[in-house]
C-alpha positions as CSV (number, residue, x, y, z in Angstrom):
1,M,106.5,175.3,64.4
2,G,105.3,172.0,65.9
3,E,106.8,170.4,69.0
4,M,109.9,168.2,68.5
5,R,109.0,164.5,68.5
6,E,110.2,162.5,71.4
7,K,112.7,159.9,70.5
8,T,111.7,156.2,70.7
9,D,113.5,153.7,73.0
10,V,115.3,152.0,70.0
11,E,116.4,155.4,68.6
12,L,118.0,156.3,72.0
13,L,119.6,152.9,72.3
14,R,121.1,153.1,68.8
15,E,122.4,156.6,69.6
16,Y,124.1,155.3,72.7
17,A,125.5,152.2,70.9
18,E,126.9,154.1,67.9
19,S,128.2,157.3,69.6
20,G,128.3,156.5,73.3
21,H,125.9,159.3,74.1
22,E,125.4,159.1,77.8
23,A,122.3,161.4,77.9
24,A,120.5,159.0,75.6
25,F,121.2,156.0,77.9
26,R,120.3,158.2,81.0
27,E,116.9,158.9,79.4
28,L,116.3,155.1,78.9
29,V,117.1,154.5,82.6
30,T,114.7,157.3,83.6
31,R,111.9,155.8,81.5
32,Y,112.3,152.2,82.7
33,A,114.0,152.3,86.1
34,D,110.7,152.1,88.0
35,L,109.4,149.2,85.8
36,V,112.6,147.1,86.2
37,Y,113.0,147.9,89.9
38,S,109.3,147.0,90.6
39,A,109.6,143.7,88.7
40,A,112.7,142.8,90.7
41,L,111.1,144.0,94.0
42,R,108.0,141.8,93.5
43,Q,110.2,138.7,93.1
44,L,112.9,139.5,95.7
45,E,110.9,141.5,98.3
46,T,114.1,143.4,99.2
47,A,114.8,146.9,98.0
48,D,118.6,146.5,98.1
49,L,118.6,143.4,96.0
50,A,116.1,144.9,93.6
51,G,118.4,147.9,93.1
52,D,121.3,145.5,92.4
53,I,119.3,143.6,89.9
54,T,118.1,146.8,88.3
55,Q,121.8,147.9,87.9
56,G,122.7,144.6,86.5
57,V,119.9,144.7,83.9
58,F,120.8,148.1,82.7
59,L,124.5,147.2,82.6
60,D,123.6,144.2,80.5
61,L,121.6,146.6,78.2
62,A,124.6,148.9,77.9
63,R,126.9,145.9,76.9
64,K,124.3,144.6,74.4
65,A,123.2,148.0,73.1
66,Q,124.4,147.3,69.5
67,P,122.8,143.9,68.9
68,V,119.6,144.8,70.7
69,S,119.1,148.0,68.8
70,E,119.6,146.1,65.5
71,Q,117.1,143.4,66.4
72,L,114.2,145.8,67.2
73,A,112.2,148.0,64.9
74,A,112.6,151.8,65.3
75,H,109.1,152.2,66.9
76,H,109.4,149.3,69.4
77,S,109.8,149.9,73.1
78,L,112.3,148.2,75.5
79,A,109.7,147.3,78.1
80,G,109.4,143.6,77.1
81,W,113.2,143.1,76.7
82,L,113.9,144.7,80.1
83,H,111.2,142.7,81.9
84,R,112.4,139.5,80.4
85,S,116.0,140.3,81.3
86,T,114.9,141.2,84.8
87,R,113.2,137.9,85.1
88,Y,116.3,136.0,84.0
89,A,118.5,138.0,86.3
90,V,116.3,137.3,89.3
91,L,116.2,133.6,88.6
92,N,119.9,133.4,88.3
93,H,120.4,135.5,91.5
94,L,117.9,133.4,93.5
95,R,119.7,130.2,92.3
96,D,123.2,131.5,93.3
97,T,122.5,133.7,96.3
98,R,119.3,132.5,98.0
99,R,120.7,132.5,101.5
100,R,122.1,136.0,101.3
101,V,118.8,137.3,99.8
102,T,116.9,135.7,102.7
103,N,119.1,137.3,105.4
104,E,119.1,140.8,103.9
105,R,115.6,141.3,102.5
106,L,113.8,142.2,105.8
107,A,116.1,145.1,106.5
108,M,115.7,146.6,103.0
109,E,111.9,146.3,102.4
110,Q,109.9,149.4,101.6
111,L,107.2,150.8,103.9
112,L,104.4,149.4,101.7
113,N,106.0,145.9,101.7
114,N,106.2,146.0,105.5
115,S,102.6,147.1,105.9
116,E,99.7,144.6,105.7
117,A,98.7,144.4,102.0
118,S,95.3,143.6,100.7
119,V,94.4,139.9,100.4
120,D,94.2,140.1,96.6
121,W,97.6,141.7,96.1
122,E,99.3,139.2,98.6
123,Q,97.8,136.4,96.6
124,I,98.9,137.8,93.2
125,R,102.3,139.4,94.0
126,P,104.4,136.2,94.4
127,A,103.4,134.8,91.0
128,L,102.8,138.0,89.0
129,D,106.1,138.0,87.2
130,E,105.9,134.3,86.5
131,A,102.4,134.9,85.0
132,L,103.8,137.8,82.9
133,D,106.6,135.6,81.7
134,S,104.0,133.0,80.5
135,L,102.4,135.5,78.1
136,G,103.4,135.9,74.5
137,D,105.8,138.8,73.7
138,E,103.1,141.0,72.2
139,D,100.6,140.5,75.0
140,R,103.2,141.1,77.7
141,E,104.5,144.2,75.9
142,A,101.0,145.6,75.7
143,L,100.2,144.9,79.4
144,L,103.4,146.4,80.6
145,L,102.9,149.6,78.6
146,R,99.3,150.0,79.7
147,Y,99.3,149.2,83.4
148,F,102.9,149.2,84.5
149,K,104.0,152.3,82.5
150,N,100.5,153.8,82.7
151,H,100.4,154.8,79.0
152,D,97.0,155.5,77.3
153,L,95.8,153.2,74.5
154,R,96.9,155.7,71.8
155,T,100.5,155.6,73.1
156,V,100.4,151.8,73.4
157,G,99.1,151.5,69.9
158,A,101.8,153.9,68.5
159,T,104.5,152.1,70.4
160,L,103.4,148.6,69.1
161,G,102.7,149.9,65.6
162,V,98.9,149.1,65.7
163,S,95.7,151.0,65.9
164,D,94.0,152.1,69.1
165,D,91.3,149.4,68.8
166,A,93.9,146.8,68.2
167,A,95.9,147.9,71.2
168,Q,92.7,147.7,73.3
169,K,92.0,144.2,72.1
170,R,95.5,143.1,72.8
171,V,95.5,144.6,76.3
172,S,92.1,142.9,77.0
173,R,93.4,139.6,75.7
174,A,96.5,139.8,77.9
175,V,94.4,140.6,81.0
176,E,92.1,137.7,80.4
177,R,95.0,135.3,79.9
178,L,96.6,136.7,83.1
179,R,93.3,136.1,85.0
180,E,93.1,132.5,83.6
181,Y,96.6,131.9,84.8
182,F,95.7,132.9,88.4
183,A,92.4,131.0,88.2
184,K,94.3,127.8,87.5
185,R,96.3,128.4,90.7
186,G,93.2,128.9,92.9
187,V,93.2,132.7,92.8
188,T,89.7,133.7,91.5
189,I,89.5,137.4,90.6
190,G,87.6,139.3,87.9
191,A,89.4,141.1,85.0
192,S,88.4,144.5,86.3
193,G,89.5,143.6,89.8
194,L,92.8,142.2,88.6
195,V,93.5,145.4,86.6
196,A,92.7,147.6,89.7
197,V,95.0,145.6,92.0
198,V,97.9,145.5,89.5
199,S,97.5,149.3,88.6
200,V,97.7,150.3,92.3
201,N,100.4,148.0,93.6
202,A,102.5,146.7,90.7
203,V,104.9,149.7,90.2
204,Q,106.9,151.1,93.2
205,A,109.2,154.1,92.9
206,A,112.9,153.1,92.6
207,P,115.1,154.4,95.4
208,A,116.3,158.0,95.0
209,G,119.7,158.2,93.2
210,L,119.4,154.7,91.7
211,A,118.9,156.0,88.2
212,L,122.0,158.3,88.5
213,T,124.1,155.4,89.9
214,I,123.0,153.1,87.0
215,S,123.8,155.8,84.4
216,T,127.2,156.4,85.9
217,A,128.0,152.7,86.1
218,A,126.7,152.2,82.5
219,A,128.9,155.0,81.3
220,L,131.9,153.4,82.9
221,G,130.8,150.1,81.3
222,G,130.7,151.7,77.9
223,T,134.2,153.1,78.3
224,T,136.1,149.8,78.9
225,I,135.1,146.1,79.2
226,A,137.2,145.8,82.3
227,T,135.3,148.6,84.2
228,A,132.0,147.0,83.1
229,A,133.1,143.7,84.5
230,T,134.0,145.3,87.8
231,A,130.6,147.0,88.0
232,T,128.8,143.7,87.2
233,K,130.7,141.9,90.0
234,A,129.6,144.6,92.4
235,I,126.0,143.2,92.3
236,A,127.1,139.9,93.9
237,M,129.3,141.4,96.6
238,T,128.5,142.1,100.2
239,T,127.7,145.5,101.5
240,L,131.2,146.0,102.8
241,Q,132.8,145.0,99.4
242,K,130.5,147.2,97.5
243,T,131.5,150.1,99.8
244,I,135.2,149.5,99.0
245,I,134.5,149.2,95.3
246,G,132.4,152.3,95.5
247,A,135.2,154.3,97.1
248,T,137.6,153.1,94.4
249,L,135.2,154.1,91.7
250,A,134.7,157.5,93.4
251,V,138.4,158.1,93.1
252,A,138.3,157.1,89.5
253,V,135.2,159.1,88.3
254,G,135.3,161.9,90.8
255,T,132.2,164.1,91.0
256,G,129.8,161.7,89.3
257,I,130.2,158.9,91.9
258,Y,130.3,161.4,94.8
259,E,126.9,162.8,93.7
260,A,125.5,159.2,93.4
261,R,126.7,158.4,96.9
262,Q,125.1,161.6,98.2
263,A,121.9,160.6,96.5
264,S,122.1,157.2,98.2
265,R,122.5,158.7,101.6
266,L,119.6,161.0,100.9
267,H,117.5,157.9,100.1
268,D,118.5,156.4,103.4
269,K,117.2,159.5,105.1
270,V,113.9,159.3,103.2
271,Q,113.5,155.7,104.2
272,A,114.0,156.7,107.9
273,M,111.3,159.3,107.5
274,Q,109.0,156.8,105.9
275,Q,109.5,154.5,108.9
276,Q,108.5,157.3,111.2
277,Q,105.2,157.5,109.3
278,A,104.2,153.9,110.3
279,P,101.2,155.1,112.4
280,L,99.7,156.3,109.1
281,T,99.6,152.7,107.8
282,A,96.2,151.9,109.4
283,Q,94.8,155.0,107.7
284,I,96.2,154.0,104.3
285,L,94.7,150.5,104.7
286,Q,91.3,152.1,105.6
287,L,91.5,154.3,102.5
288,Q,92.3,151.3,100.4
289,R,89.2,149.5,101.8
290,E,87.1,152.5,101.1
291,R,88.6,152.7,97.6
292,D,87.6,149.1,97.0
293,D,84.1,149.7,98.3
294,A,83.8,152.7,96.0
295,T,85.0,150.6,93.1
296,N,82.4,148.0,93.7
297,S,79.7,150.6,94.1
298,L,80.8,152.2,90.9
299,A,80.6,148.8,89.1
300,L,77.0,148.2,90.5
301,L,76.0,151.8,89.4
302,G,77.3,151.1,85.9
303,E,75.2,147.9,85.7
304,E,72.2,149.9,86.9
305,I,72.8,152.6,84.3
306,E,73.0,150.0,81.5
307,R,69.7,148.4,82.7
308,L,68.0,151.8,82.7
309,K,69.4,152.5,79.2
310,R,67.9,149.2,77.9
311,N,64.6,150.1,79.6
312,S,64.6,153.5,78.0
313,L,65.2,152.0,74.5
314,E,62.4,149.6,75.1
315,L,60.1,152.5,76.2
316,L,61.0,154.4,73.0
317,R,60.2,151.4,70.9
318,L,56.9,150.9,72.7
319,R,56.1,154.6,72.2
320,G,56.8,154.2,68.5
321,D,54.6,151.1,68.3
322,N,51.9,153.0,70.1
323,A,52.1,155.9,67.7
324,R,51.8,153.6,64.7
325,L,48.9,151.8,66.3
326,R,47.2,155.2,66.9
327,S,47.8,156.2,63.3
328,D,46.5,152.8,62.0
329,L,43.4,153.2,64.3
330,A,42.7,156.7,63.0
331,E,43.0,155.4,59.4
332,L,40.6,152.5,60.2
333,E,38.2,154.9,61.8
334,R,38.4,157.2,58.7
335,Q,37.7,154.2,56.4
336,K,35.0,153.0,58.6
337,S,33.3,156.4,58.5
338,A,33.6,156.5,54.7
339,M,32.2,153.0,54.3
340,A,29.4,153.9,56.7
341,V,28.3,156.6,54.2
342,A,29.2,154.7,51.1
343,P,29.4,151.0,51.9
344,N,29.6,149.9,48.2
345,L,32.4,152.0,46.7
346,T,32.1,150.4,43.3
347,H,28.5,151.5,42.7
348,D,28.1,154.8,44.7
349,P,28.5,157.7,42.2
350,D,29.9,159.9,45.0
351,W,32.4,157.5,46.5
352,K,35.4,159.6,45.3
353,L,34.3,162.3,47.8
354,F,35.1,160.0,50.7
355,I,38.7,159.1,49.7
356,G,39.8,162.5,48.4
357,A,40.7,161.3,44.9
358,S,40.4,163.1,41.6
359,K,39.2,161.7,38.3
360,P,40.6,158.3,37.2
361,V,43.9,158.0,35.3
362,N,43.6,156.7,31.7
363,L,44.9,153.1,32.1
364,S,45.5,152.8,28.3
365,Q,49.0,154.3,28.9
366,Y,49.8,151.1,30.8
367,P,49.4,148.2,28.2
368,D,49.7,145.6,31.0
369,S,46.8,147.1,33.0
370,T,44.3,144.5,31.6
371,N,46.5,141.5,32.8
372,I,45.0,139.3,35.5
373,I,47.8,138.4,37.9
374,T,47.6,135.0,39.5
375,R,49.4,134.9,42.9
376,N,51.0,131.5,42.3
377,L,52.3,132.6,38.9
378,A,53.5,136.1,39.9
379,T,57.2,136.9,39.1
380,N,59.7,139.6,39.8
381,A,58.5,142.0,37.1
382,G,60.2,145.2,38.4
383,T,58.4,148.5,39.3
384,A,58.1,150.3,36.0
385,T,54.3,150.2,36.0
386,P,51.6,149.9,38.6
387,V,50.8,146.4,37.4
388,A,54.4,145.3,37.4
389,L,54.8,146.7,40.9
390,L,51.7,144.7,42.0
391,Q,53.0,141.5,40.5
392,T,56.5,142.0,42.1
393,W,54.9,142.7,45.4
394,L,52.8,139.5,45.2
395,W,55.8,137.5,44.1
396,A,57.9,138.8,47.1
397,L,55.1,138.0,49.5
398,R,54.8,134.4,48.1
399,V,58.5,133.5,48.1
400,G,59.3,135.5,51.3
401,D,61.9,137.7,49.6
402,A,62.6,140.4,52.1
403,E,64.7,142.5,49.6
404,G,62.0,142.3,47.0
405,L,59.4,143.5,49.6
406,L,61.6,146.4,50.6
407,K,62.0,147.4,46.9
408,T,58.3,147.6,46.4
409,V,57.5,149.9,49.4
410,E,58.1,153.6,50.0
411,F,58.7,154.1,53.7
412,P,58.5,157.5,55.5
413,E,61.9,159.1,56.0
414,S,61.7,158.7,59.8
415,T,61.4,154.9,59.5
416,S,64.4,153.1,61.0
417,E,66.0,149.9,59.5
418,A,64.7,147.9,62.5
419,E,61.1,149.1,61.8
420,K,61.5,148.2,58.1
421,L,62.6,144.7,58.9
422,E,59.7,144.3,61.4
423,W,57.3,145.3,58.7
424,V,58.8,142.8,56.3
425,R,58.5,140.0,58.8
426,G,54.9,140.9,59.4
427,H,54.1,140.7,55.6
428,Q,56.0,137.6,54.6
429,E,53.6,134.7,53.9
430,R,53.8,131.5,55.9
431,P,53.4,128.0,54.4
432,G,49.8,126.7,54.6
433,Y,48.1,130.1,54.4
434,E,47.7,130.2,50.6
435,N,44.2,128.9,50.6
436,D,43.0,131.7,52.9
437,R,44.1,134.5,50.6
438,F,42.9,135.9,47.2
439,Q,44.5,134.2,44.3
440,H,43.7,136.6,41.4
441,F,44.2,140.3,41.0
442,L,43.3,143.0,38.5
443,L,44.0,146.7,38.5
444,R,40.4,148.2,38.2
445,D,41.1,152.0,38.5
446,L,44.0,154.4,39.2
447,L,43.0,157.6,40.8
448,S,45.2,160.7,41.3
449,L,45.6,162.0,44.9
450,G,47.6,165.0,43.8
451,G,51.4,165.2,43.2
452,N,52.8,161.8,42.6
453,R,50.4,159.8,44.8
454,Y,47.7,157.6,43.4
455,L,44.9,155.4,44.8
456,A,44.7,152.0,43.1
457,L,41.5,150.0,43.2
458,I,42.3,146.4,42.9
459,G,39.9,143.6,42.2
460,E,40.7,140.4,44.2
461,W,39.0,137.0,44.0
462,R,39.7,133.4,44.9
463,S,38.2,131.2,42.1
464,T,35.9,133.3,39.8
465,P,35.4,137.0,39.3
466,A,31.9,136.6,40.7
467,D,33.3,136.7,44.3
468,M,35.5,139.7,43.5
469,W,36.5,142.0,46.4
470,V,37.7,145.6,45.6
471,S,40.6,146.7,47.8
472,R,42.6,149.9,47.9
473,K,46.3,150.7,48.0
474,I,48.2,154.0,47.9
475,L,50.9,154.1,45.2
476,Y,53.8,156.5,44.9
477,E,55.4,157.3,41.5
478,F,58.8,159.0,41.1
479,G,61.1,159.0,38.1
480,G,59.3,156.1,36.4
481,E,59.5,153.8,39.4
482,W,56.3,152.8,41.3
483,K,56.1,151.9,45.0
484,I,53.5,151.0,47.6
485,Q,53.1,153.7,50.2
């Protein structure tokens, strides 16, 4: 029995909207609390305000669960909707409570925000959410899922309803547009560097107990509209007012709120412990610098590996060319030796001994064997007979038809496509060279070399048969089709 499929964001939201299932909403909070909190923290720089904004965003999601779940497809995620809602909530909060945010932010910043950040992150952080907001919905969704939620490309593609390759292209496009956005504002950084900085610094862990507090408040908001309004107003209240409201809610909901407050106090203790670890900040920064150096070294090493790969491919190609040249040279030496013994193959009675051929084939079985082929009149005659093959080959050479040339030649099985194309380019005629070549051709003899291989002796002359030259070509016949080998 296979594992149970994990429910999508929209399925959980519909379950909460239709039946008020608190566990479903709590799962959504667990999935996206870090993302929403980090987006708010980047823009507000204060953990307390970021927590308030996070609560407000999820309370807004609880109130709008029904319409939001109806607008989205079943496989979609809530990352884009939550980020956009966080952005709107931050802008409204900054507009209405800027002075309070300024006074409180220094006391509530996280250890990493208090420490000296790298230059790249400090340049990117203030405008990162504005840059994300400038992207299209699809690009922003892909970027958030890949680098803010740390999903692999398969998960991103499944969530967005596209293939892995399409997800990769969409993420790359989003990163490039993000890089261009920063470049226009004077922050020059490569795509890989931008991804590294964002992946390391963008998402911070939400305070302990925040998810439980949000879930409890959302549950109250789903019970009655009045309770939800009270919880929403708590975001804009001062610390003292929130304490009073929290005590009131504790009386109302009992154990749930008590556990949330206990978790909040535990978070305060954790923050105190983090402040005691301040001496480790220098070591953290040193490790970050070493990490950056290692990243740069890795990039340089990757470029060197690519260069070595290209050199290896070039070496293999040169070795192949060298092997072909050696083979051609050996063939020339063999022909030279044969010609040295029998320089005039057309008159030497023992010339067959030097080429390894048996008795001639009776050409009367090929009615077109007596045809004289004129290069300028050659046509695409097919490959059914040796003479038709010769005429098609001459035609393809004359008109430069690469496909025709490939059709007339039988290559060894080990020949690559690139080698075939290189051979074609080397045999295609160039304009202006016609007068330097033979113009008339006649099949003189066809000699069996054993199996389905034959040696064709071809008479070639320019103007009259008196200046004829006899050349040789190896032909290959299989299934009624002839090719040059």
